[in-house]
C-alpha positions as CSV (number, residue, x, y, z in Angstrom):
1,M,108.3,125.2,115.2
2,G,106.9,125.9,118.0
3,E,104.8,125.0,120.9
4,F,100.8,125.1,121.4
5,R,98.7,124.9,124.0
6,C,95.2,126.0,124.7
7,P,93.4,125.4,128.4
8,P,90.4,124.1,128.7
9,D,88.5,127.3,129.3
10,D,89.2,129.0,126.3
11,T,86.8,130.0,123.9
12,A,88.8,128.1,121.1
13,W,86.9,124.6,122.4
14,R,83.4,126.3,121.3
15,E,84.3,128.0,118.3
16,T,85.5,126.5,114.4
17,N,88.8,127.3,114.4
18,L,91.3,127.9,111.4
19,I,95.2,126.5,111.4
20,G,96.7,129.5,109.7
21,D,97.7,130.1,105.8
22,R,100.4,127.2,105.8
23,P,100.3,123.8,106.5
24,H,100.9,122.3,109.5
25,V,102.9,118.9,110.8
26,V,101.0,118.5,114.4
27,F,102.7,116.2,117.3
28,P,100.5,115.7,120.1
29,R,101.2,115.3,123.8
30,I,97.9,114.8,125.0
31,P,94.8,113.4,123.8
32,V,92.4,115.8,122.3
33,L,89.5,114.9,119.4
34,I,89.9,117.0,116.5
35,Q,87.8,117.1,113.6
36,H,89.0,118.8,109.8
37,V,85.7,120.1,108.9
38,D,83.9,117.7,106.7
39,E,85.9,114.3,107.6
40,A,85.4,112.6,110.8
41,P,86.5,113.1,114.2
42,V,89.6,111.5,115.1
43,L,91.2,111.3,118.7
44,A,94.7,112.9,117.9
45,T,96.9,111.4,120.7
46,P,100.6,111.0,120.9
47,N,101.0,108.2,118.6
48,E,99.6,109.8,116.2
49,T,100.6,112.8,113.7
50,M,98.2,115.2,113.0
51,L,97.9,116.8,109.5
52,Y,96.5,120.0,108.4
53,N,96.6,121.5,104.7
54,A,96.7,125.6,104.3
55,D,93.2,127.1,105.8
56,Q,91.9,123.6,107.2
57,R,89.3,124.6,109.5
58,Y,88.7,122.3,112.3
59,V,86.7,122.0,115.6
60,R,88.8,120.3,118.8
61,E,87.0,118.8,122.0
62,L,88.5,117.9,125.0
63,R,89.3,114.9,125.8
64,N,92.2,116.1,129.0
65,Q,91.9,118.2,131.7
66,A,95.5,119.8,130.6
67,G,93.2,121.0,127.2
68,D,95.4,121.1,124.3
69,N,99.3,120.4,124.2
70,C,101.3,119.7,121.0
71,V,104.3,120.5,118.8
72,Y,104.2,122.0,115.9
73,I,106.1,122.6,112.5
74,E,105.0,124.9,109.7
75,L,105.4,124.6,106.2
76,H,105.9,126.9,103.5
77,H,103.8,125.9,100.8
78,E,107.0,125.3,98.0
79,S,108.4,122.6,101.1
80,L,105.5,120.3,100.0
81,A,106.6,120.1,96.1
82,L,109.8,119.2,97.6
83,L,109.4,116.9,100.3
84,A,107.0,114.9,97.7
85,E,110.2,114.3,95.3
86,E,112.0,113.1,98.4
87,G,109.4,110.8,98.8
88,A,106.9,111.7,100.9
89,G,103.8,109.1,99.9
90,L,100.8,111.7,102.3
91,I,101.5,114.6,99.8
92,D,99.5,113.9,96.4
93,S,99.9,115.5,92.5
94,S,99.1,118.7,93.7
95,Y,100.8,119.3,96.4
96,R,98.3,118.7,99.1
97,L,98.7,116.9,102.3
98,V,96.1,113.6,101.1
99,A,95.5,112.3,105.3
100,S,94.2,114.1,108.2
101,H,96.3,112.3,110.5
102,A,99.4,109.2,110.2
103,P,100.9,106.9,112.7
104,A,103.8,108.3,114.5
105,D,106.9,106.2,114.8
106,H,109.2,105.8,117.9
107,R,111.7,107.5,115.6
108,T,109.4,110.5,115.1
109,Y,107.7,110.8,118.2
110,L,111.5,110.7,119.7
111,L,113.1,113.3,117.0
112,Q,110.2,116.1,117.7
113,H,110.9,115.5,121.2
114,L,114.5,116.4,121.4
115,L,114.7,118.8,118.8
116,I,112.1,121.1,120.6
117,R,114.2,120.1,124.1
118,H,117.3,121.5,122.0
119,L,115.7,124.8,120.7
120,K,114.6,125.9,124.2
121,A,118.3,125.2,125.5
122,P,120.5,128.0,126.1
123,D,122.0,128.3,123.1
124,P,120.6,126.3,120.3
125,D,122.8,125.4,117.2
126,P,120.0,126.6,114.2
127,L,121.6,124.6,111.3
128,L,121.6,121.4,113.9
129,A,117.3,122.2,114.4
130,E,116.6,123.0,110.7
131,E,118.0,119.9,109.0
132,T,117.0,118.2,111.9
133,A,113.5,119.7,111.2
134,A,113.4,118.5,107.7
135,T,114.2,115.1,108.3
136,L,111.8,114.9,111.0
137,V,109.0,116.3,108.8
138,L,110.0,113.4,106.0
139,S,110.0,110.8,108.4
140,A,106.4,111.9,109.6
141,L,105.2,112.2,105.9
142,R,107.2,109.6,104.2
143,D,104.5,106.2,104.1
144,R,101.0,106.4,102.9
145,P,98.6,104.6,106.3
146,A,97.6,101.1,105.3
147,S,93.6,102.8,106.0
148,A,94.2,105.5,103.5
149,R,93.9,102.3,100.4
150,R,90.5,102.2,98.5
151,R,87.4,100.7,100.4
152,R,84.1,101.4,99.8
153,G,82.8,104.6,101.6
154,S,80.7,102.2,104.1
155,T,83.3,99.9,105.1
156,K,85.6,102.7,105.5
157,A,83.2,104.4,107.8
158,A,82.6,101.8,109.4
159,H,86.9,101.0,110.2
160,T,87.4,104.1,110.8
161,A,84.5,104.5,113.7
162,L,85.7,101.3,115.5
163,A,89.4,102.0,115.7
164,E,88.4,105.5,117.4
165,A,86.2,104.1,119.3
166,A,88.9,101.9,120.6
167,K,91.6,104.9,121.2
168,T,89.0,106.1,123.4
169,E,88.7,103.4,125.2
170,L,92.5,102.6,125.2
171,A,93.9,105.8,126.0
172,S,91.4,106.1,129.5
173,A,91.4,102.1,129.8
174,P,92.8,100.3,133.4
175,A,96.0,98.4,132.8
176,R,94.2,94.8,133.0
177,L,91.8,95.1,130.1
178,T,91.5,92.1,127.8
179,L,90.6,92.4,124.2
180,S,87.7,89.8,124.5
181,E,86.5,92.7,127.3
182,L,87.3,95.6,125.0
183,A,85.5,93.8,121.8
184,R,82.8,93.3,123.9
185,R,82.5,97.4,124.4
186,L,82.8,97.6,120.9
187,H,80.0,95.7,120.4
188,S,82.7,93.7,117.3
189,S,84.6,90.6,118.1
190,A,87.8,90.5,118.9
191,F,89.8,89.0,115.7
192,H,87.8,92.0,113.6
193,L,88.8,94.4,116.1
194,A,92.0,93.4,116.3
195,R,92.8,93.6,112.4
196,V,90.7,96.4,111.8
197,F,92.7,98.6,114.8
198,R,96.1,97.8,113.1
199,V,94.7,98.4,109.4
200,E,93.6,102.0,110.3
201,T,96.5,103.1,113.7
202,G,99.7,101.2,112.4
203,F,99.7,99.8,116.3
204,S,98.6,96.6,117.6
205,L,95.9,97.3,120.6
206,H,98.8,96.5,123.3
207,G,101.0,98.4,121.3
208,F,99.1,101.7,121.2
209,R,98.5,101.5,124.8
210,Q,101.7,100.5,125.8
211,T,103.1,103.8,123.5
212,L,101.2,105.8,124.8
213,R,102.0,105.1,128.2
214,L,105.8,105.1,127.0
215,R,105.3,108.9,125.3
216,A,103.4,110.1,128.6
217,G,106.3,108.8,130.8
218,L,108.6,110.6,128.0
219,E,107.3,113.8,128.5
220,R,106.8,113.7,132.3
221,L,111.0,112.5,133.2
222,S,111.8,116.1,133.9
223,S,109.2,116.5,136.5
224,H,110.2,113.5,138.1
225,A,113.5,113.5,138.1
226,G,114.9,111.1,140.8
227,D,111.9,109.2,141.2
228,L,111.2,107.4,138.6
229,S,109.4,104.8,140.4
230,T,107.0,107.1,141.5
231,L,106.7,107.2,137.5
232,A,106.5,103.9,136.5
233,L,103.8,103.5,139.2
234,E,101.3,105.9,137.7
235,L,101.8,105.5,134.4
236,G,100.7,101.6,135.1
237,F,104.0,99.8,135.0
238,S,104.9,97.1,137.6
239,S,108.0,98.2,138.7
240,H,111.0,101.1,138.0
241,S,113.1,98.2,136.3
242,H,109.8,97.0,134.2
243,F,109.5,100.9,133.2
244,S,112.7,101.0,132.2
245,E,113.3,98.3,130.2
246,R,109.8,98.7,127.8
247,F,111.5,102.7,127.7
248,R,115.0,101.1,126.5
249,N,112.8,99.2,124.2
250,E,110.5,101.9,122.7
251,F,113.1,104.9,122.7
252,G,116.7,103.0,122.4
253,V,118.0,104.4,125.2
254,S,117.5,104.6,129.6
255,P,114.5,107.1,131.1
256,S,117.7,108.7,133.5
257,E,119.9,109.4,130.0
258,L,117.0,111.4,128.1
259,G,115.9,112.9,131.1
260,N,119.8,114.7,131.6
261,E,119.4,117.9,129.7
262,R,123.5,117.5,129.0
263,H,122.5,114.7,126.9
264,V,120.0,116.1,124.4
265,R,122.1,117.2,121.7
266,A,124.1,114.1,121.3
267,L,121.0,111.9,121.5
268,L,119.3,114.7,118.9
269,E,121.8,114.0,116.4
270,A,122.5,110.4,116.9
271,T,118.6,109.9,116.3
272,A,118.5,112.0,113.5
273,R,121.1,109.7,111.8
274,G,118.8,107.2,112.7
């Protein structure tokens, strides 16, 4: 498990990249466009887990001035077979990952966040870390998304393109964007857009945007210690209390608790237990 950063001036943005000789499960921290060779491009956001089989080739496109920033877990080849036996629905009978990405629920995102912080602490517990990593990967790969169900190729491509266009708008749209305005921008009906988006991403449109804001807030807690009001306003919340309420609803704890390094291990153990 580790952290990966690619600054915007790196040559990797202009090249075809190779993931390496092991499967990877990746948790983006900021939006970046990822396209596996011979597949449709995906806006990788903190709301998705990105999946790579061994030797996967892909390209990336800049979507954030910070470049690329993510957490990743490398898997041994035999791990996929063991995970499949434990019920991981995103692994097929030949022990390959069947999708390039999947929705990341609130527990999965919080678990990887706490785990990487625990590993960076002065005295991490290796047994706790390895056991939590196994729980995390199984959680990320447990369910095959509804978008993976068989549909005609043209319908699948159209739905994927619509959802990806909506994700791009939501990742950069003002807080007051309405469903009718978003549908108009994307040349769709509001009903069709809302239905397709939920099937393709696992989120409602409002839920996707709010979750992005809350996960961005989670990653920025350490840089805004003692100044959560400013962070709340920067993220589009009306006040400190509005942000704290939504944050607790999403993660089960307050921003001040998660921002305190002394609480990380206890929170990690509690989250891993489910």
